[in-house]
C-alpha positions as CSV (number, residue, x, y, z in Angstrom):
1,X,132.9,105.6,59.1
2,X,129.2,105.2,58.1
3,X,129.7,101.4,57.8
4,X,131.3,101.2,61.2
5,X,128.3,103.1,62.7
6,X,125.8,100.9,61.0
7,X,127.6,97.8,62.2
8,X,127.7,99.2,65.7
9,X,124.0,99.9,65.7
10,X,123.0,96.6,63.9
11,X,122.4,94.5,67.1
12,X,119.9,97.1,68.4
13,X,117.8,97.4,65.2
14,X,115.3,94.7,66.4
15,X,114.8,96.6,69.7
16,X,114.6,100.1,68.3
17,X,110.8,100.1,68.6
18,X,109.2,101.1,71.8
19,X,108.0,98.2,74.0
20,X,104.2,97.8,74.2
21,X,102.8,97.1,77.6
22,X,99.3,95.7,77.1
23,X,96.5,94.9,79.5
24,X,95.9,91.1,79.3
25,X,92.4,89.6,79.5
26,X,93.2,89.0,83.2
27,X,93.5,92.7,83.6
28,X,97.2,92.6,84.4
29,X,99.6,94.8,82.4
30,X,102.1,92.6,80.6
31,X,105.0,93.0,78.2
32,X,106.0,89.9,76.1
33,X,108.2,89.5,73.1
34,X,110.3,86.8,71.4
35,X,113.7,88.1,70.5
36,X,116.1,86.3,68.2
37,X,119.8,86.2,68.9
38,X,121.5,84.6,65.9
39,X,124.4,82.3,66.6
40,X,123.8,82.0,70.4
41,X,123.1,78.7,71.9
42,X,120.7,78.1,74.8
43,X,123.6,77.5,77.1
44,X,125.5,80.7,76.0
45,X,122.4,82.8,76.6
46,X,121.5,81.1,79.9
47,X,125.0,81.8,81.2
48,X,125.0,85.4,80.0
49,X,121.6,86.1,81.6
50,X,122.7,84.7,84.9
51,X,126.0,86.6,84.8
52,X,124.2,89.8,83.9
53,X,121.6,89.4,86.7
54,X,124.4,88.7,89.2
55,X,126.5,91.7,88.2
56,X,123.9,94.3,87.5
57,X,124.4,97.0,90.1
58,X,123.1,100.5,90.7
59,X,119.4,101.3,90.6
60,X,118.4,97.7,90.0
61,X,118.2,94.6,92.2
62,X,117.5,91.3,90.4
63,X,116.6,88.3,92.5
64,X,116.5,85.0,90.7
65,X,113.5,83.0,92.1
66,X,113.4,80.1,89.8
67,X,116.2,78.6,87.7
68,X,115.9,75.5,85.5
69,X,118.4,75.0,82.7
70,X,116.7,71.9,81.3
71,X,113.4,73.8,80.8
72,X,115.3,76.9,79.7
73,X,113.5,79.1,82.3
74,X,114.5,81.8,84.7
75,X,112.1,83.7,86.8
76,X,113.2,86.8,88.6
77,X,111.9,89.6,90.8
78,X,113.3,92.9,89.6
79,X,113.3,96.0,91.8
80,X,114.2,99.5,90.6
81,X,114.7,102.2,93.2
82,X,113.3,105.5,92.4
83,X,113.6,108.8,94.3
84,X,112.1,109.4,97.7
85,X,112.3,105.8,98.8
86,X,110.0,104.7,96.1
87,X,110.5,101.4,94.3
88,X,109.2,100.0,91.0
89,X,109.0,96.2,91.1
90,X,108.0,93.6,88.4
91,X,108.3,89.9,87.7
92,X,110.5,88.8,84.8
93,X,110.2,85.4,83.1
94,X,112.8,84.3,80.5
95,X,112.2,81.3,78.3
96,X,115.4,80.4,76.5
97,X,116.0,78.3,73.4
98,X,118.8,78.1,70.9
99,X,119.0,81.5,69.1
100,X,116.0,83.1,70.7
101,X,114.4,83.9,74.0
102,X,111.0,85.0,75.2
103,X,110.8,87.8,77.7
104,X,107.6,88.3,79.8
105,X,107.4,91.1,82.3
106,X,104.3,91.5,84.5
107,X,103.1,92.2,88.0
108,X,104.2,95.8,87.9
109,X,104.1,97.3,91.4
110,X,104.8,100.9,92.5
111,X,106.0,100.8,96.1
112,X,106.6,103.5,98.8
113,X,107.0,103.5,102.5
114,X,103.3,103.1,103.2
115,X,101.8,101.3,100.2
116,X,102.5,98.7,97.5
117,X,100.2,99.4,94.6
118,X,99.8,97.3,91.4
119,X,100.0,99.3,88.2
120,X,96.4,98.3,87.4
121,X,95.1,99.9,90.6
122,X,96.7,103.3,90.2
123,X,93.9,105.6,88.9
124,X,95.6,108.8,89.8
125,X,98.3,109.7,87.3
126,X,97.8,106.4,85.5
127,X,99.1,107.7,82.2
128,X,102.4,108.8,83.9
129,X,102.7,105.5,85.7
130,X,102.2,103.6,82.5
131,X,104.7,105.9,80.7
132,X,107.2,105.3,83.5
133,X,106.6,101.5,83.4
134,X,107.1,101.5,79.6
135,X,110.3,103.6,79.8
136,X,111.7,101.3,82.5
137,X,110.8,98.2,80.6
138,X,112.4,99.5,77.4
139,X,115.6,100.3,79.3
140,X,115.6,96.9,81.0
141,X,115.0,95.0,77.8
142,X,117.7,96.9,76.0
143,X,120.2,96.2,78.8
144,X,119.4,92.5,78.8
145,X,119.7,92.2,75.1
146,X,123.0,94.0,75.1
147,X,124.3,91.5,77.6
148,X,123.1,88.6,75.4
149,X,124.7,89.8,72.2
150,X,128.1,90.5,73.8
151,X,130.9,88.1,72.9
152,X,131.9,86.0,76.0
153,X,135.0,87.4,77.8
154,X,138.0,85.2,77.4
155,X,138.7,84.0,80.9
156,X,142.2,82.7,80.2
157,X,144.5,84.9,82.1
């Protein structure tokens, strides 16, 4: 039983640490990481990412804005709905190569009915906003990585 549990958790060991959103020299909060996915080709990961983005439902809306397989690059706008008609928006860039991908998340925006405010400009409650951005980024990265390590579904039916 212990072996089964360890094997079940093994794919997530690399992502068990908390993501670190840092303020870049430009002043923009950014998260970036290179994540290895052993045994997955660029094509497999590219297809899995596009499928995941198209089928992710619920509190997230993922809009692919740039898509170039040859370069191995996908750029998306991601919107997460919060309570009281508030939204949390960020840009996602994925650079994909065989057995690894680089994820870059930046341009965090908190949006409500009256205002769109970049994370950098929010002086009031800034610690809470950064905490929320970090938590949302961690959840997003974990979901994406889970989609990439899944075995492809056999479409022969």
